[in-house]
Steps between C-alpha positions, in 0.01 A plus 500: 500500500480477116429801278525832673182609327322239718168569683267359233455136414663541156847484358566844366818477298749236401828581337391316185181704479640849548684695233854587588592783262754747644576851389757732646322803374398757759152627546397838371196687629179392342335733256189704566588619846547157652806373682700193568264452787409288787537151598291191529554164641356154473382310798784358711465240770613560857662226700238313693200688360215346311424694190125532490476143619660355182813313421706475187796325350782728408775455246709315754221261585444639850181641646472871428208597712377226721761520779368517852545780750662268752719311253343160572274474200188600695276807472660847545446647843339844506722751671820312411770719346641349188831577325484719186613332182449175316637253751830489316785349709811685610775522245865590554454632847210739454138387541321693229156334522405621152783316322799270554851585384707234326791729416586836643681805379587817701514874451652744747598871490849378596522252213634531149339429166813308399424247771319173449215583736491146636564603862463816706877518519508498115183702455407717206463871561176574308166330453530579130814285476310211661223527236764417237586167660375181333214469751248217496214372711609439858767771488478769772687826494536618862574876534675628809387805691591835347387750234520404133470805274395321182210412275449126486365289211448126551475331158590141588216260567459220742358165389176409677238577763668290772701583814829459308366632171552871550786738450498695832647839589482550877627733765714340769290678763152649470534847346875496549591515131381832359475539119485865396435572131489829314337356187206686355290183459610209720720429801505121540345332195436136414470403132517123553297207624508318838678778690466601866618824663504485879566736784654812333453870574415637155488861384507698171592862568398608149159438338533121483337219691688330786419154359359393164392157374458480123561712196358688200742325267341354186580180314327437169249775574400365843631601844738254669312345793725411793355283773554358850659810653484563873591796722481390864586679825648810335474866596416720198490867580558862406508430129376734230308224331323196652627306796432153366398485135412239238394530136417252227605209724343192662523304825634795696508478875545803736490380863613639832635830356487846652429770242484875582569851374509399127343641181594854589692614191388291199228636268414148373232437763689287747388358835638308797433147363419545135404242235445591138348296210601158632532224241452121531783261437261201519134432564522289815229561758554664837654828609769623269552826691542521878547813704494407863613605848648830388498845658442782248467856629569863427551451128408843361558677168630798694759653264322513165244749365147463635353430152723192471410352836285197421627215711709460818293191609603264772445205261373522143427225249476723195330429168542120487198479257663723243612361161799727437588509129830676568635202691304227325337413829160343573261527796623322809236245608700325773415532866667745739504509878545796735489393868620593850646832391494807730454826302482858619565869424557461128433785260259299281274206564591236758442192282393538140404223259441716197692798360483647151324175398326231706680218689308170545526182698649652815443373855552776758468348852597563862678835443487802727481829314494842673511875419617500139406745217703776668592684180224671316458367145250574222287198577378385833648183644430224753683293755426195285368530146420216259420519126508156343321172445527225755656717774439402865553740796459324834595528865675839474505780758447818301521845669456821306726722704476871588764600243314369193456758222211515254573538130514841342258409222124526548335237728828320569453398862753268654341208688616196694418231242409544130368256244516585130326353197457585132709490179859617499656704222661181380162333460512275807152471653472470877163379612346405831766652726731335747407279795527694829464282809574530874695823472498738799463848350529821700550872433682757711426773242196704584213471245680258270299208357629155590465359149425570141410284201360534147442119486164465678180539305262630769482877455488575872823296555676612188790663683525253786644150520225274653575437863458118496739340748723804528514681835445865408573802715633316799822616673749206492683647805855500358777678686579680169199721530638680807860520381676750277501357147863595450611286789302183445644149502349170401411427863259797500268295275450204729149431633404441855294220652192728498531616145196446269749357251578201725383173337263695279650400165364269242628141514455458125792713381763605752876509545609182686741699720528867599762775455699356795475147347256383761265226375145633491204327667168434332333738475792740464521857610465791264817688406869417480532383862346243717462623865 
């Protein structure tokens, strides 16, 4: 069990090593056409799964990543389905997996804010009232089924990166508690440390984001950096801004969420899962950002003028390398992980590690990305695009779909994968390009190039990523390619026994389990699913 950032043989964060400053100030949209965007997450262990073959000691002294697939201390068994979460034991009658509850409070539409909230019979009526309780690590607020028409701000921190160290807000049943906000910026916002939000149906019917981790609030000329924030197993949909967003924060985890039909009404450049200018709370090694096992689809900037349509990505890690003088921030040099996500039919790029400025030190592995770039923008896009130092793109199924649009500017062709180098306007120099290995890349768009790059030096290959170990131009045989894009489900992206993606991944850098939490064999398959 141990720290829920697990998977690497390092201890990521102790309570004594992480700042714990709390601000109740809400987030405003970032300047310069940016938004309170996205979300990132740091690597979390799954019960019984070995994290890249390593083990670690968490803050509670337990193993964070060396547990076996069969629970007997042996090697994990390929094909075994493991339980999502951190191996946390059941608490107060509900087995959360990601956390353990020591004390529980309750919210119900039939409750009253004059109640104590200590039982369902004495439940509070609003989530906002629960945020005003004297919450501490190990406290869980369980929210009964129903619709809560409110904007929520969590500003009380937990204590530590342990199973009982988090303040938890959770729905009593998956998707049963629906939070509907009309705020122009944020629906459900966390401005605190060591907080988890689990299982809600989240929506902002105005121009705000359904969920936001972090803030633009300044203290002594620098932005307040909140850390250890997780959104797990939520549904974020039909919001004017981002679905899941994070800005100026650290150790953010988005796992097992379903994100769709967002970014339609905001002119701040929002996307489905949207991270903006992340900031480090410490310098410990390992993944500080983890975005894993999410669905993100049909996030399109549909209701704003065409000249303001710049984003609408499935997942974007935006401008992490930027030193923003407005917020006193510095380039983010910590590692980020994007794995096992299924992405399709978004207005902008499928997965983007770049933005207005570069984003470095990102691992993008074992994702399946299909038929994005459906809204025509000024610049051409890609299913996966990387612009940063130290980025790695491996074991992904990447399909440029028939609906992809080229950019309106000259020579702006949309491709399946794109690698970018050169200096940014902020003076960050990107050299050498990203590492692209064992990706299966295919195009359903007639005449479209598979890849583009300005990182290679050979003139004849100047616009093409070198093939290397990537499988280029081969049909992966997904069910999604013969289905209507508007009616796709995650199961349409599974691969069959005869797929060229089967066991064709690199064993050097792969997700230890797949989208369905099945332990992968060695070598693994390419894409989000094992067959």
